[in-house]
N, C-alpha and C positions, 0 to 999 in steps of 0.2 A: 737085537737092540740097536737103535741108532740115536745119536744125539745130533739133531739138526740145527744148523745156524742159517736161517734164511730171513729174507725181508719180512718184517712184521711189526706191528705197532705194539710196544710193550713186550710181554712175555706170553707165549703159548705153550702150555704143558699138556702132553697127551700120554696117559697111561704109565706114568713113571712108577717104577718099582725098584726097591733095593732091599737086599737081605744081608744080614751078618750071620753066617752060619744058618741055623734053624730059625733065627729071630727075624721077623719081618719089620723093617723100619719104614718102608713106603710100599703102598699097594694100590695100583691102578689110580694114581693121583692125576687128575685132569682139571685144568682151569685156564682161563684167559685173564691176564692183568693188563688193562689199558695203560698206555704210556702216560707218564707224568702223575701217576696216582701214588698215594701212600697206603700201602696194604699192611694191615695188622695180621700177622701170622700167629694164631692163637692156639693153644692146646696145653694139656697137662704135661709134666715132665715125662719124657719117653714117647711123646706123641709122634715124633718124626720131624720136628721143626728144624733141628740142626742138620739132619741128613738132607732135607729138601734144600736148605740154603747152600750146603756144601756142594750138592749136585749142580745147582744153578750157577754157582761160582766157577764151575769147571774143575774143581779140585777133586771131585769124586765122580766116577762113572756109574750111571744107573745100570741095573741088571735088566731092566725092561723099559719100554716106552721111549719118548723123545721130548725135547723141548726146543723151542725156537726163539732166538733173539735177533735183533737187527744186526746186519753185518758190521755196522760201525759202533756197536754197543761197547761202552767202556765200563767194566764191572769192578766194583770195589766191595770187598767182603771183610767185615769186622767180626771175628769169631768171639765166642764166649771168653776165651782165654786172653783176649785183647793183646795179641802178640806184639811185644816190643822187646828189643834187645836190652837186657838189664845193664850192660856195661856201656851202652850208648846214652848220650844225653838227648833230650828232645830235639835240639838243634841238629845233632847228627842223624837222628831218625828222619828228619825232614830232608836232609842231604841225601840219605839213602833213597827216600821216596822219589826225589828228583831224578836219581840215576836209573831207577827201576821202571819209571813210567814214561811213556812216549809223550803224554800230555801232563803238564805239571804247573800248578799255580802256587808259587812260593808265598806270595802275599796273602792268599786266602788261607793257607795252612798256618802261617804265623799269626794271622788275625784271630784264628780260632783259639790258639794257645794263649794269646794275650787276653782274650775275652774271659778266659777261665783262670787267669793268674797262674799258669803253669810255668815254673822256672825253666829257662831254656838250657842252662848249663849244669843242671844237676842230673846225675846218672839216673836212668829210669828205674834201676833197682832200688834207689833211695826215695822214689816218689810213692805217694799213697796209691791205693788201688784206683781211686777215683781219678787221680791225675794221670795214671797210666792209660785209663780209658780215654781221657781227653787227647793224649798223644796218638793213640790208635785212630781216633776219629779225625784228628787233624791230618794224618797221613792219608786217610781215605778221602777226605774232602779235598785235599790238595791235588789229588789225581783227577779231579773234575769228572767223576763218574756220571754216566747216563743211567746206570743202574746201581743202587747202593743197597747192599744186603747187610743187615744188622742183626746179630744173634744175641739177644738179651743185652742190649747195649747199656741199659740203665742200672744193671744189677749192682754195680760197685759204687753207685752214687747215693748221696743223702737226698732226702725228699726235695729240698730246695734246689739242689743241683739238677735233679731229674727234671724239674719244671723248667729250669733255665735251658738245659740241653735240648729238651723237647721243643721249646719255643725257637731256639736257634736253628735246629734241624729243619723245622717247618719253613723258616725264613730262607734257608739255603735251597730248599726244594722249590719254593715259590720263585726264587731268583733264577734258578738254573733249569727248571723243568725236569729235574731228576726223578726217576721212578724209584720208590723206596719200598723194600720189604723188611718189616721190623717184627722180629719174633719176641714173644713174651708169654709167660703163663700168669701174669698179673694183669687182669683185664682193666682194672681201674686206671692203669698208667696210660690207657689209650683214649680216654675221654677227650674229645675235641682234637685228636691227633690224626687218626686214620679216616680215610674216606672209602676204603675197600676192606673186605674181610675174607680171610682164608682160615677156616677152622678145621684143625686136624685132630683126629683121635685114632690111636692104634695104627698110625700110618695111612689112614684113609681120610679123604676130604669130606667132612660132614656138610659144610656149607661154604659158599663162595659167591662174591658179587658185590655190587655197590652197597655200601653200608646203609645209607639213607633209605634206599629202596627195600632192603631186607627188613629194617626195623619198621618202616611205614606199613609193611604188609602184615604186621602182627600187632596185637594189643594184649595188655594184661587186664584181666577181669577179676576183680576182688569183691568178695561178699560173704554172706553167711555160709556155713558149711552146707555143701550141696554136691550131688553126684555129677551135675552138668551145669555149665554157665547159662544164663538167660539170654544168650546171643547165638546167632547163626555163624557157622564157620568151623574150621577144622581145629579141634583141640589137640595141640601138640604136646602139652605138658600140664600137669596139675599137681597141686600140693595142698595138703589139708592139715591145718594146725589148730588145735583146740576147736573153737567154734567158727573158724574162718577157712575159706577156700580161695585158692588162687589158680587161675587158668591162663595159660598162654594160648591164644587163639589166632590162627591165620585167617584173615578176613580182608576182603578188598576195600572195605571202608570202615570208618570208626562207628561202631554200633551205639545206639541209644539204650540206656538202661534206667531202671527206676531204683530209687533208694530202697534198701541200703546198699545196693550194688554200685560199684564204681568202675569206670573204664579209664585206664591211664596208659600213656605211651610206653613202649618197650625200650628199655635201655640196652646198651651193648652187653652189659653184665647180665641182665635178665636173659637175653637171647643166648649168650654163650653157655651160661650155667644150665639153662633148660636143655639145650642141645646135648651137652655132655651128660646130663642126667638121663636123657632118653637113651643114649648109647650105653650107659652103665646098666640101666635096667635090661636092655637087650642082651648084654653080655651075661647077666646073671639069670636070664630066663631059661 
């Protein structure tokens, strides 16, 4: 096993593997993530998302494989626990961030806390879960990372705050060119956010690549109950409810169909749920 750090654009991962005793957390995980992209790391609980992010952060050594980052990559990792010292105030957390990071932008970190009305002089242990999340994000953003790893960053936020944080994170990415890997098991959170997909199941990468290209290569065909759709292409998934059938079809172009059949674009949720359903069927076969 080697962990390589060499000149590369974005992240290059080759055959990563990690076990906890007899349990496999990652297995032969391979992908490339171009620089400056926002990658959705998607999978059910236990899929290996946290392990992958922890390995990429350098906090955990893989048992197999390697990954490569740019030599000048500055990595910030916000874990699910949103680690902040409960006896520190947000102001003191930023002071700590300034001491621990070679590159630090105090104004940027303070602006994030001000944007979300986080009191600077209240101990973190007295803040709400959502406010502690904002402190952890402020410290990460203040370090001006070139690679930002976020593990379920929106879990402690209410729906309105999730939307606002997502918008602000995208603005930060656009302004700085930061590469972001954002994990979640709630696919609907990612609509309009990610431009790259990393889909994990049981520690294995099911699909990865440019999100628009992945979705454009598939269509959803809906119509009366049938064994096959009236279009050419590879049927990846099908579902039959009452008198209706749905087919996820991989096809190079949008096919034409006659009523009552309908062809509609594939959403991220369609694609992810279909891929996970295929895996589940394979496990039970």
